[in-house]
Steps between C-alpha positions, in 0.01 A plus 500: 500500500347169611127499423433375852689787662209742522282655772204265434700176536742615768272718716126479428467123445701398810316760710164360386611140561609585855207731590233274344635224726520683828177698434303180557521582874182698428318173417493419873126554539432214248637227722527633858166336589617167355817515710299577813260212425779250435710579808199554726573860603282813480551726193586791735810310615601383154459858371810606689721313248409757235549798735844366599593449131417863411677630810816290426479614133528865604764450764721268292489759221588774753803311632595325173530811282877529526542130419283537188696817405822301515407197286169449316602147395548378854185678616280363217623147569452545876143625439424191293640262764313659791170541316494146360622345827227692686234385253609132519540529876146630533373189324707275731374672817139495383544124461650489851210717624751736664380861527837622633668329202265684263582830674871433455485370140232723347557799727875522562682290238271589209479860635878540464476378139219748439697799631827425323319397179283811493802729531748322273387595143413866574841671459582290190172611337574868569854465358364356174209754485681817607248730327195290591572386850130514597394279209769250587410463867128506406543200270676291769277597788194435281622144485474484881142630477400274210641184660171444685298518177739258327549252785146483644351275221802262531463479876128434474578219251764349731269517802230309312130456567313612811189357667181697574660648816797629297741246648755331271397151388865392506657683795849373411492745206568792736858391578579340160404835340788668683749239380388546135509881527847487657623310191339746259634808680848345528517481121363852455722667761820323397429599136456860622822475701696377196359766265535803733794715400601866527578694176840445335750759605331576830745493784361487853609806693558274796660755725209734466229236518661352811536840666126541564428640846195346665507772765491775241210338311296420808530857633440665162170689466448402137560128568269506805230674287526247219495209756183640659325557163583148391388353835167689497428403136554128576308515829200668333512263203510189721231639730260533205610188312447293819134613505441463123293176524315622805393829344385330174303241699347779714365682191373168356738489205535142384791494254771537771750286302465726194565812709797328666657440157418856388664654809806278449528631140475861627758421768745370234408770245554775758853371549585561133287811430590710805875431496537548123293819527760619751765477226330793326461722806749747640465351851392140562362601838208644300389140433442444870294822519287366207459160670398651832264765358326258263453255791359775724265616221347158434459432876335839541257425211414166660429663836307799358270276294485241782615243247524208743155537666340585162671199341649706214706217355662708222629750757633226734675324210652834388618559856664155524665533156641850551641421850650175362662686210649753741614220734691336211630835364644583843727194480629561145554879542708452815836381350522774231397769752772380736747494212414864418553607864786279614680400178530164323819377669334407829151433367479136610596600854266801530214312324545206734491732798177659372339155462502468880184713470341205320595274792318717754205575270456126452444469874269803533296534178260207528477541878409869471185447296406192700533698825296798373230266365485307828463819706257691275328231288526757217679474166452878463714551810775288341489733196522808727811364672662409164416846355655672807823299455513582127461870592798474736704332222407781260626764747825306549547485120446875467688634800768247598615320181691780328653465149864554607755220472622351827847386599494185715866407464705454817704793636820301446417452130416871455834599659688270262312649204589855611868403536498336154337806340730736695 
């Protein structure tokens, strides 16, 4: 056997190359102010580019699942083209000072690359790691989480020095940065595309994977339950993450950058730990129960001890780290849980459909905490709302997401199977 034909070279490495590239979408907060300053628009208007990108990510994954199922080589190449074109296009439209152009390039074009790229390596990983599906998806999705930690120093270097007001000394660096990054990620994603390969001897069960019934999935109680759990976990995570700096500033904690790096590590670590832990459990749904209950517990402790008003930094940092770990773990546990319930043949399709929850959570998470804070002027009230949502998610996990396998094949396919068996 060729020494390069193994799961690390053909599945893990390409997944990391792709996910570490597209995961840089989370670096948005580093340069959104610079874009706004350069094009002369308020940050609130520029901010929509990121919201559109996350929405398009989820929806392109939802509608692109069958395409990914059919051909991972075409989908990985398509992801690279869209992501890199979107990145370079963003640089061009910043130079042109066109906000609509930035919405289209960063939001829509790059968003399509994000969705297809996120989905593409998942099934291949699970085929190579049949007994450790959670570990496999955890490793890849951790790359998406770690991308911010890896790329942030490079972006800061490319942006260059700032004056006393925090404005870039050389404002041209904001658009040239996107051109340079586009070149770097083109190399990384094309390398991932070339290396990605399913195990030798695996034959795509194309008839079955193409027979997926969207109607059956969308009306299935288990799928709806998983979708809602996933949506709530992301919404709660984003609601708290969006207020991270504000809460730390409120309690007078100075080392905000250090906490930001720490929570990013917990976010990435949770992606590996929770999903690989699921490999050793009878039912992976138990991981979601653990995520929700641990999040509820740490929020409850913070509220009971009045951690925010008493400036209990260790408790606030613990809260941020645990919720971040659960946020990441929710992403990596999703594909193997769906595989257990719906089978591996249609996993790209059903996983893509589930990622539509990410699209909607991307539009509601940040806005939820901002709305509650605006109306109540209380971080505690934000915590109460998040805790209530986590409680609903726990009840869904217990009472709706049952351990039975689900058939989401079309009626026509099932009739053909029955005739063949008969």
